[in-house]
C-alpha positions as CSV (number, residue, x, y, z in Angstrom):
1,M,-67.0,-66.1,50.8
2,D,-64.1,-66.1,52.3
3,D,-62.4,-63.4,54.4
4,A,-60.9,-61.9,51.4
5,P,-60.3,-57.8,51.5
6,S,-63.1,-56.3,49.3
7,L,-64.2,-53.2,47.3
8,V,-66.6,-51.1,48.5
9,W,-68.8,-49.2,46.2
10,H,-72.2,-47.8,46.5
11,V,-75.0,-46.3,44.4
12,A,-76.9,-43.2,45.4
13,F,-80.1,-42.1,44.0
14,G,-80.5,-38.1,44.3
15,P,-82.7,-35.4,42.5
16,D,-79.7,-34.6,40.2
17,G,-79.3,-38.3,39.4
18,V,-77.4,-41.6,39.7
19,H,-73.8,-41.6,41.1
20,L,-71.4,-44.8,41.7
21,R,-69.4,-43.9,44.8
22,G,-66.2,-45.7,46.5
23,G,-66.5,-46.8,50.2
24,R,-69.7,-47.6,52.0
25,P,-72.4,-44.8,52.8
26,A,-74.0,-43.7,56.1
27,H,-77.2,-45.6,55.4
28,A,-77.8,-48.2,52.6
29,D,-81.6,-49.0,51.2
30,V,-80.1,-52.2,49.5
31,T,-76.1,-54.1,49.7
32,F,-75.0,-56.7,47.6
33,T,-71.9,-58.8,48.8
34,C,-68.9,-60.8,47.0
35,D,-66.1,-61.7,46.8
36,L,-63.6,-60.4,43.9
37,E,-63.7,-63.4,42.0
38,T,-67.1,-63.3,42.1
39,A,-67.3,-59.6,41.2
40,R,-64.8,-60.4,38.6
41,S,-67.0,-63.3,36.7
42,I,-70.0,-61.2,36.6
43,H,-68.1,-58.7,35.2
44,N,-66.6,-60.9,32.4
45,G,-70.1,-62.4,31.8
46,E,-68.9,-66.1,32.8
47,Q,-71.7,-65.9,35.5
48,S,-74.7,-63.9,35.7
49,A,-75.7,-62.0,38.8
50,Q,-78.6,-64.1,39.5
51,G,-76.9,-67.1,39.2
52,A,-74.0,-65.7,41.5
53,F,-76.8,-64.9,43.9
54,M,-78.5,-68.8,43.4
55,A,-75.2,-70.3,44.2
56,G,-74.4,-68.3,47.1
57,H,-71.8,-66.3,45.7
58,L,-73.8,-62.9,45.7
59,R,-76.0,-61.6,48.8
60,V,-78.2,-59.3,48.3
61,G,-79.4,-57.0,51.3
62,G,-82.0,-54.4,52.2
63,D,-85.0,-53.3,50.9
64,I,-86.0,-55.6,47.9
65,N,-88.5,-53.4,47.1
66,A,-86.2,-49.9,46.7
67,L,-83.9,-52.0,44.0
68,L,-87.1,-53.2,42.0
69,A,-88.7,-49.5,42.3
70,H,-85.2,-48.6,40.5
71,Q,-84.7,-51.0,38.1
72,D,-84.5,-48.7,35.2
73,L,-81.9,-46.2,36.7
74,L,-79.8,-49.3,37.8
75,A,-79.7,-50.2,33.9
76,S,-78.4,-46.7,33.3
77,L,-75.2,-47.3,35.1
78,S,-73.4,-49.0,32.7
79,D,-70.9,-46.1,31.9
80,T,-70.8,-45.4,35.7
81,L,-69.4,-48.5,36.1
82,G,-65.9,-48.2,34.2
83,A,-64.2,-47.6,37.3
84,V,-65.8,-50.8,38.7
85,R,-64.2,-52.8,35.6
86,D,-61.0,-50.5,35.8
87,V,-60.2,-52.3,39.5
88,T,-62.0,-55.9,38.6
89,G,-61.1,-56.1,35.2
90,P,-60.1,-59.1,33.2
C-alpha cells in the first residue's frame, strides 16, 4: 500500500447496538487497513475482502477472535455502510 491519504472509519459495538463512526477510536480490538482503490474494488464487488487480504491489499490487525465472535453483528452493518459507500462510491 502506498502513502496516499486514507479514510478512517471504525465500528463500535455496545449495549445500544453497532455503530459506524468516522475517525480513529481511542482503542480498537480489530483494524482493517487498505487504500481507497481497494476499498472501491471491494465495495463494487470487483474483489472480495478475502481476496484483497490474500493479495496483501487489505490488512487485518488486532484481536481476530473478537472479529470472529462478532460476525453476525458485522453482517448487520449493511445499511450503516451507506456513509462509506457515499465516500468510496464508483
